[in-house]
N, C-alpha and C positions, 0 to 999 in steps of 0.2 A: 625394672626399667620403665620409665614413664611413657605413657601413650601420647603421641602427638596428634591432636585433633586440629586439623587445618581447615577452618571454615571457609576462607576465601577460595581455596582450590575446590572444595566440595560444592560450592555454589556458583561455579563459573558458568553453568548453564542458565542461571536465573535471568540475566539480561535477555537472552535469546528466547526464553519461555515468555517473558513479559512482552517482548516484541511480537511473538506469535499470538498472544492474547489480544494485543492491540490491533494486530492485523485482522483478527476475527471481527473486531468492532468497526474499524476504519481502515480498510485494506490499502488503498493507494497512498494515503498519508503515512501510514506505518512503513510501507515499503520504501518511500522516499526518505523517511527518517533513518531507516536501516542503512540505506546507501550513504547518507551523510555520516552516520556513526562509523561506517567502514572507512570513509575518506579520512576522518580524523584519527583513525587508529584505535578507537574505543572498542570496536567489534571486528570479528573476522568475517570476510566476505561469504564463504560457503555456509557457515551456520546461519548468518543473516538471511541468505537466500532461502535456505531450507525452512527456517522458522516462519518467514512470511508466506511461503508457498503452503506449508501445512496449516497455518492459521487461516489463510484465505479459503483453502479447500474445505476445512472443517466448517467454516461459516456457510460455504456454498451447500454443503450437505444438510445443514440446518434449514436453509431456505427451501431446498428440495423437499425435505421432510415436512415442512409446514404445508406445502401444497399437497403432498402425498397423503397426509392424514386429515386433510380438509375434505369437504364433500362438494362435488361438482353440482349436486342437486340444489344446494343452497344458492350457488351462483346462478343456476338456471332459473330458480324462483325469483331471485333479485333481478335477473335480466328481464323477466316478464314484466315486472313492475316498472322497469326503465324503458320498456318498449323494444328490447332486444329479442330477436327471433331465436327460439331454441335450436332451429336448424343451423343458424350461424355459429352458435356455440359448438355444436357437434362438428361442423366443418373446421372450425379452428382447432378443435381437439384432434381431428384426423391430421391436419397439417402439422401440428406439433409432434404427433406420433411419427410422422414421416420424416420431418426435417430437424428433429431435436439435436442430433450431434452437430450439425452445421450451425444451427441457431445458437447453441451454447458456446461453440468455439468463437463465433463472431461477437457474441455478446460479451464474452470474457475479455475481448480486446478493447472494450469500451468502458466508460465509467457510467454506472447507473442502470444499464440494461441487464446485467446478469441476474439481479434479484428477481424482477418480474418474470424473466425467462425461466429461471429455476422453479419458481412457484408454479408457473403454467405447466412446466414439464412434470412436476409432481402431481398437479391436478389431473393431468392427462394420463397419469399412471404409466409413464414411459419407463421401462426397466433401466436400472442404473447401468448395467453392463453395456447398453447400447450407446451411451453418451459419455461415460466417465472418462474414457481415453481422450476424447476431444476437449473436454473440460480441463483435464490435467495439462494437455499440450498448450492450450490457450493460457492457462495460469502460469506455466513455466516461461512462456514468451513474455507475457505482460510483466511478471515479477522481475525477470532478468532486465527488461528494459527500464523499469522504474528504479530498481536498485542502481543501475548504471547511471541514470539521469541524476538521481540523488547524490551519487558519488561525484559526478562531474560538477554539479552545482555547488556542492560544499567545497570542492577543490577550488573552483573559480572564486568563490566568496573569500576563501582563505588567501588566495593570491592577491585579490583586490585589497584585502585588509592589510596584507604585508606591504603593498605599494603605498597605501594611504599612510601607514605608519612611517615609512621612509620619508615621504613628503612632509609629514608633520615634524619629524626630527630635523630635517633640513631647514624648514621654515622657522622652527624654534631657534636653531643655531644662527640663522641670518638675523632674526629679530634681536637676539641677545648681543651679537657682535655689533650690530647697528646701534643699539642702545649704548653699549660701552663706548663706541667711537663718538657718538653724539654728546654723551656726558663728559667725555675727556676733552673734546673741542670746546664745549661750553664752559668748562671749568677754567680753561686757559684765557678766555675772553673776560 
């Protein structure tokens, strides 16, 4: 009996994996695109949501690791050259230690602030267990909102496109009928 190897079924996860990788590189844009793909029926909502959340959180852990494996002493030396007081750097480190969960939650709800906040959290050596819950919560909220917005925008564009198409068909019909009447009346004269 021949073995049936079905490649399309075995690769159904591939678009979601690619979306997750894209979310690692450019989170908000990929999340909006995932919502649009959901709206058009190309992808399913729950796997889209999970892939963008996992992609974004993976990237976030990379930014935290960049700070974690860097050396605060290098920044302190650079700060001295730039005229930054080492006491100020230590105060900032203590503030980050104290407020890291709140800072990361609020930064996650913005565009552009999570990366420096994660690097600073890593530089300050804040343990992951202290802030990861708030980061995940912020990511869940942000991703849900962006997938929903992408879905709604794509749906609105499709409705507008359908409306324009109807108007163009009606306009074409009016032009063709008018041309036929004009040529018919002109021919009689």
